N, C-alpha and C positions, 0 to 999 in steps of 0.2 A: 593648397599651399600649407605647409606645416607650420606649427607654432614656433619651432626653433628658427625657421627661416625668417619669420616676421620679427621675432625678438632680436635676431642677429643684426638686422638692418634698421632697427628702431621703429619699425612700423607697428601699429597696434594689431593685436590678434584679431582674426576675423569675427570672433564672438563679440569683442569690444566694439568694433566698428558697426556691427549689426545693432548692438544696443544703443549706440550713439545715433544711428540712423533712425531707430524707432522713437527715440526721445525727440529728435528734430521733427519727425512727422507729427507727433502729438503737439509740439510747440507751434508748428505751422497751422494746425487745425484750431488752436486756441486764439489765433490772431483775429480772425474775422468776427466771431461772436463778441470778443472783447471790445473791438472798435464799434460794433453795433450797439452794445450796451453803453459805451461812452457817448455815442451820438444821441441815444435816447435820454441819458442823464443830462447832457448839455442842452438838449432841446427843452427839457422840463425845468431843470434847475438853473439854466443859464441866466443871462442878463447881468453878468458881472463886468468888471473892468476889462477882462480879456476879450469879452464879446464886443465891447466898444472898439477895441483896437482892431480885431480881426474881421469885423462885419462891415458891410456897406451901409448906406444911409437907411435902408429899410430895416425893420426889426422883426422880420418873420422868424418863426421857430427854426426854419431850415437855413439860416444864414450863419456865417461865421464858423465857429468851432464845430457845431453840429453837422454842418455840411462837410467839413473837412474829415471828421470821424466817419461819416457815412461813406464818403469816397474811399477812405483807407480800408474800410470793411469790404467794399466791393473789390478793390484791387487785391486784397488778400483772400478772396474767395476761391482761388484756383485749387488749393488742396481739397476743399469740400467738393468741388466739381469733379476732380479726379477720383475722389472716393466714391461718389455716386456713380460715375461711369464704370468703375471697377466692379461695384456691386451689381450693376445691371448686366455686365458682361458675364459674370459668374452665374447669375440666375437664369 
């Protein structure tokens, strides 16, 4: 598809969409380690007012916010798993 065709209909040029896709991939890769770090910090530095609201009656380090961040990190691990699978198929 030519650049003139894309600009005529208001669509981004192929190079711009490839750049945006690359940025989105890097952002997706950043989510899981960020949530893992937040889970670690919540487990270590927790026990604030938010933990009292979000946790159940026990005060284990993996309750409340730390557990939520850990689950979010697991749910956002798909881009990392895709990257590992692609690297293994290339090798």
